[in-house]
ZAMARGU-4260 file (C-alpha; in steps of 0.2 Angstrom, whole numbers, plus 5000, padded with zeros to 4 digits):
<rodrens>
0) 5043/5126/5024 | 5060/5127/5017 | 5070/5121/5002 | 5084/5108/5003 | 5096/5108/4989
5) 5112/5098/4986 | 5120/5114/4979 | 5119/5123/4995 | 5129/5120/5012 | 5115/5109/5019
10) 5112/5095/5007 | 5099/5081/5009 | 5111/5070/5020 | 5115/5084/5032 | 5096/5089/5033
15) 5091/5072/5037 | 5105/5071/5050 | 5099/5087/5058 | 5081/5080/5059 | 5088/5064/5067
20) 5093/5074/5083 | 5075/5075/5088 | 5069/5058/5082 | 5067/5041/5088 | 5059/5034/5072
25) 5064/5036/5054 | 5053/5032/5039 | 5062/5031/5022 | 5051/5031/5006 | 5063/5028/4991
30) 5062/5017/4975 | 5080/5017/4973 | 5092/5013/4987 | 5111/5013/4990 | 5120/4997/4986
35) 5127/4998/5004 | 5113/5005/5015 | 5123/5001/5031 | 5137/5012/5026 | 5125/5026/5021
40) 5115/5026/5036 | 5130/5023/5048 | 5138/5039/5041 | 5124/5049/5049 | 5130/5056/5066
45) 5113/5056/5074 | 5107/5039/5068 | 5110/5031/5085 | 5095/5040/5091 | 5084/5030/5080
50) 5075/5015/5088 | 5063/5011/5074 | 5067/5011/5055 | 5054/5009/5042 | 5059/5007/5023
55) 5046/5007/5009 | 5053/5004/4992 | 5050/4994/4976 | 5054/4975/4972 | 5048/4972/4954
60) 5049/4954/4948 | 5062/4951/4934 | 5068/4969/4935 | 5085/4976/4932 | 5085/4983/4949
65) 5084/4966/4958 | 5103/4963/4959 | 5107/4979/4968 | 5090/4979/4978 | 5094/4962/4986
70) 5110/4969/4992 | 5102/4985/4998 | 5089/4976/5008 | 5102/4964/5016 | 5113/4978/5021
75) 5098/4988/5028 | 5093/4974/5040 | 5111/4970/5045 | 5113/4988/5050 | 5096/4989/5059
80) 5101/4973/5069 | 5118/4980/5073 | 5109/4996/5080 | 5097/4984/5089 | 5083/4994/5082
85) 5066/4988/5076 | 5064/4988/5057 | 5050/4985/5044 | 5051/4984/5025 | 5036/4986/5014
90) 5034/4986/4995 | 5025/4998/4984 | 5029/4994/4965 | 5021/5010/4959 | 5032/5021/4970
95) 5041/5035/4962 | 5041/5049/4975 | 5055/5050/4988 | 5049/5055/5006 | 5058/5055/5023
100) 5048/5056/5038 | 5053/5059/5056 | 5044/5054/5072 | 5047/5056/5091 | 5036/5046/5104
105) 5026/5040/5089 | 5021/5057/5083 | 5027/5064/5067 | 5035/5081/5067 | 5044/5084/5051
110) 5047/5077/5034 | 5056/5080/5017 | 5047/5078/5000 | 5061/5077/4987 | 5068/5071/4971
115) 5082/5063/4980 | 5083/5044/4982 | 5092/5036/4997 | 5109/5034/4989 | 5125/5043/4990
120) 5122/5052/4974 | 5104/5057/4979 | 5109/5063/4996 | 5124/5073/4992 | 5131/5073/4974
125) 5116/5074/4961 | 5108/5091/4958 | 5092/5087/4969 | 5079/5098/4977 | 5067/5095/4991
130) 5055/5103/5003 | 5056/5101/5022 | 5038/5103/5030 | 5032/5104/5048 | 5013/5106/5045
135) 5006/5092/5056 | 4990/5090/5045 | 5000/5089/5029 | 5012/5076/5037 | 4998/5065/5044
140) 4989/5065/5027 | 5006/5061/5018 | 5009/5047/5030 | 4992/5040/5028 | 4993/5040/5009
145) 5010/5031/5010 | 5004/5017/5021 | 4988/5015/5012 | 4997/5012/4995 | 5008/4998/5001
150) 5006/4982/4991 | 5016/4970/5002 | 5019/4972/5020 | 5032/4966/5032 | 5046/4957/5023
155) 5054/4945/5035 | 5073/4941/5037 | 5068/4924/5028 | 5061/4934/5013 | 5077/4944/5011
160) 5088/4929/5013 | 5078/4920/4999 | 5079/4935/4988 | 5098/4937/4991 | 5101/4918/4987
165) 5090/4918/4972 | 5099/4933/4965 | 5116/4925/4969 | 5111/4909/4960 | 5106/4920/4945
170) 5123/4929/4945 | 5132/4912/4947 | 5123/4905/4932 | 5125/4921/4922 | 5143/4927/4923
175) 5141/4938/4908 | 5124/4946/4913 | 5112/4948/4898 | 5105/4966/4894 | 5089/4961/4902
180) 5089/4954/4920 | 5076/4940/4922 | 5078/4935/4940 | 5061/4927/4945 | 5056/4931/4963
185) 5037/4928/4960 | 5036/4914/4973 | 5046/4924/4986 | 5033/4939/4983 | 5019/4927/4985
190) 5025/4922/5002 | 5025/4940/5008 | 5010/4943/5019 | 4997/4956/5017 | 4994/4966/5033
195) 4975/4967/5038 | 4967/4984/5039 | 4967/4993/5056 | 4952/4987/5066 | 4944/5004/5066
200) 4942/5003/5047 | 4925/4997/5043 | 4922/4986/5027 | 4906/4985/5017 | 4901/4975/5002
205) 4892/4985/4989 | 4883/4980/4973 | 4885/4990/4957 | 4872/4990/4944 | 4854/4984/4944
210) 4844/4969/4937 | 4838/4981/4924 | 4855/4988/4920 | 4868/4975/4925 | 4887/4976/4924
215) 4893/4971/4907 | 4909/4961/4905 | 4916/4975/4894 | 4915/4988/4908 | 4931/4992/4917
220) 4934/4999/4935 | 4952/5006/4933 | 4948/5025/4936 | 4958/5031/4952 | 4943/5040/4958
225) 4924/5035/4956 | 4907/5040/4962 | 4899/5026/4972 | 4880/5028/4972 | 4867/5023/4986
230) 4848/5022/4986 | 4836/5035/4992 | 4840/5031/5010 | 4855/5041/5015 | 4869/5029/5019
235) 4873/5037/5037 | 4883/5022/5042 | 4896/5025/5028 | 4910/5037/5033 | 4927/5043/5027
240) 4941/5030/5027 | 4928/5015/5026 | 4932/5002/5013 | 4919/4998/4999 | 4921/4981/4991
245) 4911/4981/4975 | 4904/4967/4965 | 4893/4967/4949 | 4875/4964/4949 | 4871/4951/4936
250) 4889/4944/4935 | 4891/4943/4954 | 4910/4945/4951 | 4921/4957/4962 | 4925/4973/4952
255) 4937/4982/4963 | 4938/4990/4981 | 4938/5008/4986 | 4942/5019/5001 | 4929/5032/5005
260) 4938/5049/5004 | 4922/5061/5004 | 4908/5065/5015 | 4890/5059/5009 | 4885/5069/4994
265) 4869/5071/4985 | 4864/5072/4966 | 4848/5082/4966 | 4845/5076/4947 | 4847/5058/4952
270) 4830/5050/4957 | 4834/5032/4961 | 4852/5033/4967 | 4854/5051/4974 | 4867/5049/4987
275) 4885/5045/4983 | 4903/5046/4990 | 4919/5048/4981 | 4929/5032/4982 | 4948/5030/4979
280) 4951/5015/4969 | 4964/5004/4978 | 4964/4990/4965 | 4965/4998/4948 | 4975/4984/4940
285) 4962/4971/4946 | 4948/4983/4941 | 4955/4983/4923 | 4954/4964/4922 | 4941/4959/4934
290) 4931/4949/4922 | 4946/4938/4919 | 4948/4934/4937 | 4932/4925/4941 | 4930/4930/4959
295) 4912/4926/4962 | 4906/4934/4978 | 4895/4919/4983 | 4909/4906/4979 | 4921/4917/4990
300) 4909/4917/5004 | 4907/4898/5003 | 4926/4896/5003 | 4928/4907/5018 | 4915/4898/5028
305) 4922/4881/5023 | 4939/4886/5031 | 4931/4897/5045 | 4915/4888/5050 | 4912/4898/5066
310) 4917/4915/5060 | 4902/4926/5054 | 4904/4935/5037 | 4892/4950/5041 | 4895/4962/5056
315) 4878/4958/5063 | 4884/4940/5065 | 4876/4933/5049 | 4883/4918/5040 | 4875/4923/5023
320) 4874/4938/5012 | 4855/4936/5010 | 4851/4955/5014 | 4859/4959/4997 | 4846/4948/4989
325) 4832/4959/4996 | 4838/4976/4989 | 4851/4982/5001 | 4863/4994/4994 | 4877/4988/5005
330) 4881/4977/5019 | 4894/4978/5033 | 4906/4964/5034 | 4916/4957/5048 | 4935/4962/5047
335) 4939/4943/5045 | 4929/4941/5029 | 4932/4959/5023 | 4951/4956/5024 | 4949/4939/5016
340) 4941/4947/5001 | 4954/4961/4999 | 4968/4949/5001 | 4960/4938/4987 | 4960/4953/4976
345) 4978/4958/4980 | 4984/4941/4977 | 4978/4940/4959
</rodrens>
């Protein structure tokens, strides 16, 4: 580990350039971007070695950042196309951290965690400090967290053109810009796809609550971490990185969905539901307002079957959720139905 400082000889721009010597893939995680990404990236002497660019940033509807961001993204894809490199743009509107990851032959080997945005000032002129790390376990963990937090995947050229034109129309109609920008890109954002989970990630549907103690409409599921309990039978089929989509007993509405981040644990003082895992809440905003969304699990299953009559909804080939009516504390879903439920939550 070493410190990178813009007050020293090797600033962030030079440090990134040095890592590029050994890279063929660059991952940029930065909420704020240079107005002219092409010039900024093109100034890196070793950028020609990069064959794949991934950019993760913010794109908040009606935000002051949209005017510059539309130009940043256009400049970025123009540069990548000139370089004849593959490129991807993903959106995380909760992003605040800045991270730069370097890979070779699809293997991560170094990264910079820093206060510096991908801009001229961030890279060279502001007083910014960062840490360069090479520990592979740490880097892999960081990369996994970054990609699991993405809200919108794979913006297309068409998405960027739409964004650019919408901002341009706004500027034409508002020659004297008001203090608060109100460019509406909600329809563009709706058209950006959600990437399905990797095929090795297993998805379960899990009830929360009991007939005697059902979920109340006043309850909220917005905590970033939560205990998710199971019955007396140890849930050996559940493992780290699995997804648990939860719905409320009684209300039958979806509550939130979680990534399992612990091994199976046991609470010796709990008689009926002794086993549990720690879940990372991947839909805290939805969990805060689940009762206003009316996503009933049975209705969602019926809608899915209507459009996919030959696709089972459970992993054992079933077309109903009947096992949950007989006391099952979870049921594994097909990736198709599981991703359908997750994308429905994301689209709210």
